[in-house]
C-alpha positions as CSV (number, residue, x, y, z in Angstrom):
1,F,-0.2,-0.1,-0.2
2,D,3.0,2.3,0.2
3,F,2.0,3.8,-3.5
4,T,-1.4,2.6,-4.5
5,L,-4.8,2.1,-2.9
6,E,-5.4,-1.0,-3.6
7,Q,-4.0,-4.5,-2.8
8,K,-4.7,-7.9,-4.4
9,F,-3.7,-11.3,-3.0
10,V,-3.9,-14.7,-5.0
11,S,-4.0,-18.0,-3.1
12,E,-4.5,-21.6,-4.6
13,I,-7.8,-22.5,-3.2
14,P,-9.2,-25.6,-5.5
15,G,-12.3,-27.5,-4.9
16,I,-14.6,-25.1,-3.3
17,P,-18.1,-26.3,-4.3
18,E,-20.8,-24.5,-6.1
19,G,-23.3,-22.7,-4.3
20,S,-21.5,-22.9,-0.9
21,T,-20.9,-19.9,1.3
22,I,-17.8,-18.8,1.5
23,K,-16.8,-17.1,5.4
24,V,-13.9,-14.5,4.7
25,I,-12.2,-12.8,8.2
26,S,-10.9,-9.9,7.6
27,R,-8.4,-7.8,10.4
28,T,-6.7,-4.7,9.4
29,M,-4.4,-2.1,11.4
30,A,-5.1,1.5,10.6
31,Q,-4.1,4.5,11.5
32,S,-6.0,7.4,10.1
33,F,-6.7,10.9,11.7
34,N,-10.2,11.1,9.2
35,P,-12.7,8.3,8.5
36,S,-11.6,5.3,6.3
37,S,-12.4,1.7,5.2
38,F,-11.4,-0.8,3.4
39,K,-13.6,-2.5,0.5
40,I,-13.1,-5.7,0.2
41,F,-13.9,-8.1,-3.2
42,L,-13.6,-11.7,-3.7
43,N,-12.5,-12.6,-7.5
44,G,-13.8,-9.1,-8.2
45,A,-17.0,-9.7,-6.3
46,D,-18.0,-7.5,-3.5
47,V,-17.3,-8.7,-0.3
48,G,-18.2,-5.9,1.8
49,E,-16.5,-2.6,3.8
50,Q,-14.5,-2.6,6.6
51,I,-15.3,0.3,8.5
52,M,-12.2,1.8,10.5
53,P,-11.7,3.8,13.5
54,I,-10.9,6.9,13.7
55,I,-7.7,7.6,16.0
56,P,-7.2,10.7,17.6
57,N,-4.2,13.4,17.0
58,T,-2.3,13.6,20.0
59,Q,1.3,13.3,21.2
60,Y,0.4,10.2,23.5
61,G,-2.9,9.1,21.8
62,A,-3.4,5.5,20.2
63,K,-1.2,5.1,17.2
64,G,-3.4,3.2,15.1
65,Q,-6.4,1.1,15.7
66,T,-6.8,-2.7,14.4
67,K,-10.5,-4.1,12.9
68,S,-11.8,-7.3,13.1
69,D,-14.9,-8.5,10.8
70,T,-16.3,-11.6,8.9
71,F,-18.0,-11.7,5.6
72,F,-20.2,-14.2,4.3
73,I,-20.3,-14.4,0.3
74,N,-22.1,-17.7,-2.3
75,A,-19.2,-19.2,-3.9
76,N,-21.5,-18.6,-7.5
77,S,-21.3,-15.1,-7.0
78,S,-17.7,-14.7,-6.9
79,S,-17.1,-17.7,-9.3
80,A,-14.9,-19.5,-6.8
81,S,-16.2,-22.9,-7.6
82,L,-15.1,-22.0,-11.3
83,R,-11.5,-21.3,-10.2
84,T,-8.2,-23.1,-8.4
85,S,-7.0,-19.8,-7.6
86,Q,-8.8,-17.0,-5.5
87,E,-8.0,-13.4,-5.2
88,L,-8.9,-11.2,-2.8
89,K,-8.8,-7.4,-3.2
90,Y,-8.7,-4.6,-0.8
91,Q,-9.2,-0.7,-2.0
92,F,-8.4,1.5,1.3
93,Q,-11.4,4.2,0.8
94,K,-10.3,7.8,2.5
95,M,-12.6,10.3,2.9
96,H,-9.8,13.3,3.3
97,L,-6.6,12.5,0.6
98,E,-4.6,15.7,1.8
99,N,-3.2,13.7,5.0
100,P,-0.1,12.0,4.5
101,S,-0.1,10.2,7.7
102,D,-2.8,7.6,6.9
103,I,-0.9,4.5,6.4
104,W,-2.8,0.9,7.2
105,T,-1.7,-2.4,7.2
106,I,-3.6,-6.0,5.8
107,G,-2.8,-8.9,8.1
108,L,-4.1,-12.3,6.3
């Protein structure tokens, strides 16, 4: 995320049954003084949006906040049963792009 607001992660996960429900657990960390969120996609299909907590702009305040959410998506709507590799994509959404102190990390 150093030079782009989008990251893709590809994993080999073959054999997902057609019509099954896929559970996506997302744990992220952000340092943002303004409202921000992550939009999450599986194989291009919208999984959900993870709203990140704002941190206070103080000398001794928190330096980042973590967030963990669980999302569910049908294998058919994400074409997961038709693929052997699955692509999980995160798009970082900032409300105020002029703040250079907004940083983020993703843990998979």
